[in-house]
C-alpha positions as CSV (number, residue, x, y, z in Angstrom):
1,M,-5.7,374.4,71.5
2,E,-8.0,372.4,69.2
3,P,-8.8,368.8,70.3
4,T,-6.9,366.0,68.4
5,Q,-9.1,364.5,65.6
6,L,-8.9,360.7,65.5
7,D,-8.8,359.1,62.1
8,P,-12.0,356.9,61.9
9,S,-10.4,354.6,59.4
10,A,-7.4,354.0,61.6
11,T,-9.6,353.3,64.6
12,E,-11.7,350.8,62.6
13,N,-8.5,349.1,61.3
14,E,-7.3,348.7,64.9
15,D,-10.7,347.2,65.8
16,R,-10.5,344.7,62.9
17,I,-7.0,343.7,63.9
18,A,-8.1,343.2,67.5
19,T,-11.0,341.1,66.3
20,A,-8.6,338.9,64.2
21,L,-6.3,338.4,67.2
22,K,-9.3,337.5,69.4
23,M,-10.7,334.9,67.0
24,T,-7.3,333.3,66.6
25,A,-6.3,333.4,70.3
26,P,-5.3,330.1,72.0
27,G,-8.3,328.2,73.2
28,T,-10.7,329.4,70.5
29,A,-12.2,326.8,68.1
30,L,-10.4,328.5,65.1
31,R,-7.0,328.4,66.9
32,V,-7.6,324.7,67.8
33,A,-8.1,324.0,64.1
34,L,-5.0,326.0,63.2
35,D,-2.8,324.2,65.7
36,M,-4.2,320.9,64.3
37,I,-3.2,322.0,60.8
38,I,0.3,322.8,62.0
39,A,0.6,319.5,63.8
40,G,-0.6,317.7,60.7
41,R,2.1,319.5,58.6
42,L,-0.5,320.9,56.3
43,G,-0.8,324.3,54.5
44,A,-4.0,326.2,54.6
45,L,-5.7,329.4,53.3
46,I,-8.8,330.4,55.3
47,C,-11.0,333.5,54.6
48,V,-13.3,334.6,57.4
49,G,-16.1,337.1,56.6
50,D,-17.1,339.3,53.6
51,T,-18.0,336.0,52.0
52,E,-19.9,337.5,49.1
53,N,-16.8,339.4,47.8
54,V,-14.5,336.4,48.6
55,L,-16.6,334.0,46.7
56,A,-16.7,336.4,43.7
57,V,-12.9,336.1,43.5
58,G,-13.0,332.3,43.3
59,G,-16.2,330.7,42.0
60,D,-15.0,327.1,42.0
61,G,-14.6,324.6,44.9
62,F,-17.2,322.7,46.9
63,K,-20.3,324.5,48.2
64,L,-21.0,323.3,51.7
65,D,-22.8,325.6,54.1
66,V,-22.2,323.3,57.1
67,S,-21.7,324.1,60.8
68,F,-18.2,325.2,61.8
69,T,-16.1,322.9,64.0
70,A,-12.3,322.7,64.5
71,N,-12.2,319.1,63.3
72,R,-14.2,319.9,60.2
73,L,-12.0,322.8,59.2
74,F,-8.9,320.7,59.8
75,E,-10.2,318.0,57.5
76,L,-11.2,320.5,54.7
77,C,-7.8,322.1,54.8
78,K,-6.3,318.8,53.6
79,M,-7.5,319.9,50.2
80,D,-5.4,322.5,48.2
81,G,-7.8,325.4,47.9
82,A,-9.1,328.0,50.3
83,V,-11.8,327.5,52.9
84,V,-14.4,330.2,53.2
85,V,-16.1,330.8,56.6
86,D,-18.7,333.3,57.7
87,K,-17.7,336.2,59.9
88,D,-19.3,334.7,63.0
89,L,-17.3,331.4,62.6
90,T,-20.6,329.4,62.7
91,R,-20.7,328.2,59.0
92,I,-18.2,326.8,56.6
93,L,-19.5,327.9,53.2
94,R,-17.0,326.6,50.7
95,A,-13.8,324.4,50.5
96,N,-11.1,323.8,47.9
97,S,-11.8,327.2,46.4
98,H,-9.0,328.5,44.1
99,L,-8.9,332.3,44.6
100,N,-7.5,334.6,41.9
101,P,-7.2,338.1,43.4
102,D,-5.8,341.0,41.3
103,A,-2.1,340.2,40.7
104,T,-1.2,343.9,40.6
105,L,-2.1,344.4,44.2
106,P,1.2,345.1,46.1
107,T,2.5,342.5,48.5
108,A,6.0,341.7,49.9
109,E,5.0,338.1,50.5
110,T,6.8,335.4,48.5
111,G,4.9,332.1,48.7
112,T,1.9,331.7,46.5
113,R,-0.5,331.0,49.4
114,H,0.8,334.0,51.4
115,R,0.7,336.3,48.3
116,T,-2.9,335.3,47.7
117,A,-3.8,335.9,51.4
118,A,-2.3,339.3,51.4
119,R,-4.1,340.4,48.2
120,M,-7.4,339.0,49.4
121,S,-7.1,341.1,52.6
122,L,-6.6,344.2,50.4
123,L,-9.3,343.3,47.9
124,T,-12.0,342.3,50.4
125,R,-12.9,342.9,54.0
126,A,-12.2,339.3,55.0
127,I,-9.8,338.3,57.7
128,V,-7.4,335.9,55.8
129,I,-5.3,333.3,57.5
130,A,-2.4,331.5,55.8
131,V,-0.6,328.5,57.3
132,S,2.8,327.5,56.0
133,S,3.3,323.7,55.9
134,R,7.1,324.1,55.4
135,R,7.7,326.7,58.1
136,S,4.9,325.7,60.4
137,L,3.8,329.3,60.7
138,I,0.4,331.0,61.0
139,T,0.0,334.4,59.5
140,V,-3.1,336.6,59.7
141,Y,-3.8,339.3,57.1
142,V,-6.2,342.3,57.8
143,D,-6.5,345.1,55.3
144,G,-3.0,344.3,54.0
145,H,-1.5,344.2,57.5
146,V,0.6,341.1,58.2
147,I,0.3,339.6,61.7
148,P,2.4,336.5,62.4
149,L,1.0,334.4,65.3
150,K,3.2,332.9,67.9
151,S,2.8,329.2,68.5
152,V,1.2,328.1,71.8
153,P,4.6,326.6,73.1
154,A,6.3,330.0,72.3
155,I,3.6,331.9,74.2
156,M,3.8,329.5,77.2
157,S,7.6,329.9,77.2
158,T,7.3,333.7,77.3
159,V,4.7,333.5,80.1
160,N,7.0,331.2,82.1
161,Q,9.9,333.5,81.6
162,L,7.9,336.5,82.8
163,S,6.6,334.5,85.8
164,V,10.2,333.6,86.9
165,A,11.3,337.2,86.5
166,M,8.4,338.4,88.6
167,Q,9.1,335.9,91.3
168,N,12.8,336.9,91.4
169,T,11.8,340.6,91.6
170,R,9.4,339.8,94.4
171,Q,12.1,338.0,96.4
172,Q,14.5,341.0,95.9
173,L,11.7,343.3,97.1
174,D,11.0,341.3,100.2
175,R,14.7,341.2,101.1
176,A,15.0,344.9,100.5
177,L,12.0,345.7,102.7
178,L,13.4,343.5,105.5
179,R,16.7,345.4,105.3
180,L,14.9,348.7,105.2
181,T,12.9,347.8,108.3
182,A,16.1,346.8,110.2
183,L,17.8,350.1,109.2
184,E,14.8,352.1,110.3
185,L,14.8,350.5,113.7
186,D,18.5,351.5,114.0
187,N,17.8,354.9,112.6
188,Y,20.3,354.3,109.7
189,V,17.9,354.8,106.7
190,T,19.3,356.8,103.9
191,L,17.7,358.3,100.8
192,G,19.5,355.8,98.7
193,D,17.9,352.9,100.6
194,V,14.4,354.3,100.0
195,A,15.1,355.0,96.3
196,G,16.2,351.4,95.9
197,I,12.8,350.2,97.2
198,F,11.0,352.5,94.7
199,Y,13.2,351.2,91.9
200,L,12.2,347.6,92.7
201,F,8.5,348.6,92.7
202,E,8.9,350.2,89.3
203,V,10.5,347.0,87.9
C-alpha cells in the first residue's frame, strides 16, 4: 500500500489559517484593537502582510510607516479606507487606502467592505480582516476562506458552559465510584455497574 501523499498547498493553507487565528486570538494586540473597533461601533478593513501587492491594488491613502499599537490602529480605523499593516504586526504602513481589487473575482459576500476583503484575500497573500459596524462582527479572510470570529463574551460563555458540564460530570463520576465501592464490598458488582463508570469516563 502506497503512503498517502499530502497536498502541500492544503497544508500551507491550514498553516496560514492557523496564523490568522493566532494573531486575532483574545489578548493579542490586534484583537484588542478589533474589540475596541466593535465597542466604538466602527467598521474597518485591515490588510496584514503581502504589503507590496496590497498597496499595488490601492495607491492612495496616507503613508505612515509608524509602530503598531492597538490604540493607533483603532484611531486610524475611524477613517473610511483600509489600513495596511506589515506581516509581523510591528508597523502600520498606510491608512485610509481605498482598495480596488478585480471585481470579477468570485465572492458570496454582500457588503462592500466584506466583498473587498474577500477579493483581496484571493488576489494577494494578505490576511484580511473586515469589521461590520452594523452587525458588530469580525470576519477574517485567508486565501478566499471566510472565518467569522466569536466575540470575547461569546467565547467566555462557551467556556463557562463547558466548565459547568465538566463539574456536573465529575460529581456524577464521584457518586458512581462511591456506589461501585459499596457494591464491591458487598460483592454485588455487575458488568452494567462497571460499564456505567466507563461511560462517565468517556463523557
